[in-house]
C-alpha positions as CSV (number, residue, x, y, z in Angstrom):
1,M,70.4,134.8,146.0
2,L,67.6,137.3,145.4
3,F,64.6,136.1,147.3
4,F,62.3,139.1,147.3
5,I,62.5,142.7,146.1
6,L,59.6,145.1,146.0
7,L,59.6,147.4,143.0
8,N,57.7,150.6,143.3
9,T,57.6,152.6,140.1
10,K,55.6,155.5,141.5
11,P,57.9,158.2,142.8
12,Q,57.9,158.4,146.6
13,L,58.8,161.7,148.2
14,A,60.1,162.6,151.6
15,E,60.5,166.0,153.0
16,C,64.0,167.1,154.1
17,A,64.5,169.6,156.9
18,N,63.6,172.6,154.8
19,G,60.4,171.1,153.5
20,V,61.6,170.4,150.0
21,P,60.4,167.1,148.7
22,I,63.2,164.7,147.7
23,P,62.9,161.3,146.1
24,L,63.5,158.3,148.3
25,E,66.4,155.9,147.8
26,S,64.1,153.2,146.3
27,D,63.4,155.4,143.3
28,F,67.1,155.6,142.5
29,M,67.4,151.8,142.9
30,I,64.9,151.4,140.0
31,E,66.7,153.9,137.9
32,N,70.0,151.9,138.3
33,F,68.4,148.6,137.4
34,G,68.6,148.8,133.6
35,K,72.1,150.2,133.6
36,N,73.2,147.5,136.0
37,I,71.8,144.7,133.9
38,S,73.6,146.2,130.9
39,N,76.9,146.3,132.8
40,L,76.5,142.8,134.1
41,R,75.7,141.5,130.7
42,R,78.7,143.2,129.1
43,K,81.1,142.1,131.9
44,K,79.9,138.5,131.3
45,N,80.3,139.1,127.5
46,V,76.7,138.0,126.8
47,S,74.5,139.4,124.1
48,Q,71.0,140.7,124.7
49,E,69.8,137.7,122.6
50,E,71.6,135.2,124.8
51,L,70.1,136.7,128.0
52,A,66.7,136.9,126.5
53,E,66.8,133.3,125.5
54,Y,67.8,132.3,129.1
55,V,65.0,134.4,130.6
56,G,62.5,133.3,128.0
57,V,61.7,136.7,126.6
58,G,62.5,138.5,123.3
59,K,65.6,140.6,122.7
60,A,63.4,143.7,122.7
61,A,62.3,143.0,126.3
62,I,66.0,143.0,127.4
63,S,66.6,146.1,125.4
64,K,63.7,147.9,127.1
65,I,64.8,146.7,130.5
66,E,68.3,148.1,129.9
67,L,66.8,151.4,128.6
68,G,64.7,151.6,131.8
69,T,61.4,151.8,129.9
70,S,60.3,148.4,131.2
71,F,60.9,146.1,134.2
72,P,60.9,142.3,134.4
73,T,58.3,140.3,136.2
74,F,59.3,138.9,139.5
75,S,59.8,135.5,137.9
76,N,62.0,137.0,135.2
77,L,63.9,139.1,137.8
78,D,64.7,135.9,139.6
79,K,66.0,134.3,136.4
80,I,68.2,137.3,135.7
81,A,69.6,137.4,139.2
82,R,70.4,133.6,139.0
83,Y,71.9,134.0,135.5
84,F,74.4,136.6,136.7
85,N,74.6,135.2,140.2
86,A,73.9,138.8,141.2
87,T,73.2,140.3,144.6
88,A,70.4,142.9,145.1
89,T,73.1,145.6,145.2
90,Q,74.5,144.5,141.9
91,L,71.0,144.7,140.4
92,F,69.7,147.8,142.0
93,G,72.6,149.6,143.7
94,S,74.4,152.7,142.6
95,E,78.0,152.4,141.3
96,L,79.3,153.4,144.7
97,E,77.2,150.8,146.5
98,I,78.4,148.1,144.1
99,Q,82.0,149.2,144.6
100,L,81.5,149.1,148.4
101,E,80.1,145.6,148.2
102,I,83.0,144.5,146.1
103,G,85.4,146.1,148.6
104,H,83.7,144.4,151.5
105,D,83.9,141.0,149.7
106,N,87.6,141.6,149.0
107,I,88.2,142.4,152.6
108,D,86.5,139.1,153.6
109,E,88.8,137.3,151.2
110,Y,91.9,139.0,152.6
111,V,90.9,138.2,156.1
112,K,90.6,134.5,155.2
113,K,94.1,134.6,153.6
114,A,95.6,136.5,156.5
115,T,94.1,133.9,158.9
116,V,95.7,131.0,157.0
117,I,99.1,132.9,157.0
118,L,98.9,133.5,160.7
119,E,98.0,129.9,161.5
120,A,100.9,128.8,159.4
121,R,103.2,131.2,161.2
122,N,102.0,130.0,164.5
123,A,102.8,126.4,163.5
124,I,106.4,127.2,162.7
125,P,107.7,126.6,166.3
126,E,106.0,123.2,166.4
127,I,107.5,122.3,163.1
128,L,111.0,123.4,164.2
129,S,110.7,121.4,167.4
130,F,109.6,118.3,165.4
131,Q,112.5,118.8,163.0
132,E,114.9,119.1,165.9
133,K,113.6,115.8,167.3
134,I,114.2,114.1,164.0
135,N,117.7,115.6,163.7
136,N,118.5,114.3,167.3
137,M,117.2,110.8,166.3
138,I,119.4,110.8,163.2
139,R,122.5,111.9,165.2
140,S,121.9,109.3,167.8
141,E,121.7,106.6,165.1
142,K,124.9,107.7,163.6
143,I,126.7,107.5,167.0
144,E,125.6,103.9,167.6
Protein backbone atom coordinates (compact mmCIF):
# COMPACT_ATOMS: atom_id res chain seq x y z
CA MET A 1 0.00 0.00 0.00
CA LEU A 2 1.04 3.59 -0.44
CA PHE A 3 2.61 4.80 2.80
CA PHE A 4 4.31 8.02 1.88
CA ILE A 5 4.98 9.94 -1.30
CA LEU A 6 6.40 13.42 -1.41
CA LEU A 7 4.92 15.59 -4.14
CA ASN A 8 6.92 18.55 -5.31
CA THR A 9 5.11 20.77 -7.79
CA LYS A 10 8.05 23.13 -8.33
CA PRO A 11 10.17 22.08 -11.29
CA GLN A 12 13.53 20.73 -10.24
CA LEU A 13 16.34 20.90 -12.73
CA ALA A 14 19.54 18.96 -12.99
CA GLU A 15 22.36 19.63 -15.37
CA CYS A 16 23.37 16.96 -17.82
CA ALA A 17 26.95 16.60 -19.07
CA ASN A 18 26.70 19.51 -21.54
CA GLY A 19 25.27 21.89 -18.91
CA VAL A 20 21.72 21.95 -20.29
CA PRO A 21 19.13 21.88 -17.49
CA ILE A 22 16.78 18.90 -17.60
CA PRO A 23 13.76 18.18 -15.43
CA LEU A 24 14.21 15.51 -12.78
CA GLU A 25 12.20 12.28 -12.88
CA SER A 26 9.95 13.43 -10.00
CA ASP A 27 8.45 16.14 -12.24
CA PHE A 28 7.38 13.52 -14.77
CA MET A 29 5.84 11.45 -12.01
CA ILE A 30 3.52 14.32 -11.13
CA GLU A 31 2.65 14.80 -14.79
CA ASN A 32 1.61 11.14 -15.03
CA PHE A 33 -0.61 11.20 -11.95
CA GLY A 34 -3.82 12.61 -13.47
CA LYS A 35 -3.63 10.42 -16.56
CA ASN A 36 -2.92 7.37 -14.41
CA ILE A 37 -5.91 8.06 -12.15
CA SER A 38 -8.09 8.41 -15.23
CA ASN A 39 -6.76 5.11 -16.64
CA LEU A 40 -7.26 3.28 -13.33
CA ARG A 41 -10.77 4.63 -13.04
CA ARG A 42 -11.69 3.59 -16.58
CA LYS A 43 -10.15 0.12 -16.18
CA LYS A 44 -12.27 -0.37 -13.07
CA ASN A 45 -15.30 1.04 -14.95
CA VAL A 46 -15.90 3.67 -12.28
CA SER A 47 -17.31 7.14 -12.90
CA GLN A 48 -15.73 10.31 -11.58
CA GLU A 49 -18.80 10.68 -9.36
CA GLU A 50 -18.30 7.24 -7.79
CA LEU A 51 -14.62 7.90 -7.10
CA ALA A 52 -15.41 11.36 -5.74
CA GLU A 53 -18.01 9.91 -3.39
CA TYR A 54 -15.53 7.34 -2.05
CA VAL A 55 -12.80 9.95 -1.55
CA GLY A 56 -15.23 12.47 -0.07
CA VAL A 57 -14.77 15.23 -2.62
CA GLY A 58 -16.82 16.65 -5.47
CA LYS A 59 -16.76 15.34 -9.04
CA ALA A 60 -15.01 18.56 -10.09
CA ALA A 61 -12.08 17.73 -7.80
CA ILE A 62 -11.59 14.36 -9.53
CA SER A 63 -11.88 16.04 -12.92
CA LYS A 64 -9.19 18.59 -11.96
CA ILE A 65 -6.93 15.81 -10.68
CA GLU A 66 -7.30 13.90 -13.94
CA LEU A 67 -6.61 17.07 -15.95
CA GLY A 68 -3.49 17.70 -13.88
CA THR A 69 -4.64 21.12 -12.68
CA SER A 70 -4.99 19.99 -9.06
CA PHE A 71 -3.56 17.34 -6.76
CA PRO A 72 -5.19 15.53 -3.84
CA THR A 73 -4.24 16.00 -0.22
CA PHE A 74 -2.13 13.22 1.27
CA SER A 75 -5.22 11.89 3.01
CA ASN A 76 -7.17 11.79 -0.25
CA LEU A 77 -4.17 10.36 -2.08
CA ASP A 78 -4.18 7.49 0.39
CA LYS A 79 -7.94 6.96 -0.17
CA ILE A 80 -7.43 6.89 -3.95
CA ALA A 81 -4.54 4.42 -3.64
CA ARG A 82 -6.63 2.17 -1.40
CA TYR A 83 -9.68 2.39 -3.66
CA PHE A 84 -7.71 1.15 -6.65
CA ASN A 85 -5.35 -1.00 -4.57
CA ALA A 86 -2.68 0.83 -6.57
CA THR A 87 1.06 0.88 -6.20
CA ALA A 88 3.08 4.08 -6.35
CA THR A 89 4.14 3.09 -9.86
CA GLN A 90 0.52 2.71 -10.95
CA LEU A 91 -0.24 6.16 -9.57
CA PHE A 92 2.87 8.09 -10.63
CA GLY A 93 4.81 5.97 -13.12
CA SER A 94 5.10 6.30 -16.85
CA GLU A 95 3.32 3.82 -19.09
CA LEU A 96 6.61 1.95 -19.54
CA GLU A 97 7.19 1.75 -15.78
CA ILE A 98 3.65 0.47 -15.25
CA GLN A 99 4.11 -2.18 -17.94
CA LEU A 100 7.45 -3.23 -16.43
CA GLU A 101 5.78 -3.61 -13.03
CA ILE A 102 3.01 -5.72 -14.56
CA GLY A 103 5.64 -7.83 -16.34
CA HIS A 104 7.55 -8.31 -13.09
CA ASP A 105 4.36 -9.36 -11.30
CA ASN A 106 3.56 -11.79 -14.12
CA ILE A 107 7.04 -13.30 -13.90
CA ASP A 108 6.57 -13.84 -10.15
CA GLU A 109 3.27 -15.61 -10.83
CA TYR A 110 4.86 -17.80 -13.54
CA VAL A 111 7.71 -18.72 -11.19
CA LYS A 112 5.18 -19.85 -8.56
CA LYS A 113 3.31 -21.96 -11.15
CA ALA A 114 6.55 -23.44 -12.50
CA THR A 115 7.61 -24.34 -8.94
CA VAL A 116 4.34 -26.21 -8.37
CA ILE A 117 4.77 -28.06 -11.67
CA LEU A 118 8.35 -29.03 -10.87
CA GLU A 119 7.40 -30.22 -7.38
CA ALA A 120 4.64 -32.36 -8.91
CA ARG A 121 7.08 -33.71 -11.50
CA ASN A 122 9.57 -34.60 -8.77
CA ALA A 123 6.84 -36.47 -6.88
CA ILE A 124 6.05 -38.77 -9.84
CA PRO A 125 8.72 -41.41 -9.03
CA GLU A 126 7.43 -41.65 -5.44
CA ILE A 127 3.86 -42.02 -6.69
CA LEU A 128 4.87 -44.71 -9.19
CA SER A 129 6.75 -46.58 -6.47
CA PHE A 130 3.72 -46.43 -4.20
CA GLN A 131 1.48 -47.60 -7.03
CA GLU A 132 3.85 -50.54 -7.70
CA LYS A 133 3.65 -51.53 -4.00
CA ILE A 134 -0.14 -51.48 -4.15
CA ASN A 135 -0.13 -53.56 -7.35
CA ASN A 136 2.20 -56.09 -5.71
CA MET A 137 -0.11 -56.32 -2.69
CA ILE A 138 -3.11 -56.90 -4.97
CA ARG A 139 -1.23 -59.60 -6.93
CA SER A 140 -0.16 -61.36 -3.75
CA GLU A 141 -3.76 -61.40 -2.46
CA LYS A 142 -4.99 -62.94 -5.72
CA ILE A 143 -2.39 -65.68 -5.51
CA GLU A 144 -3.38 -66.70 -1.99
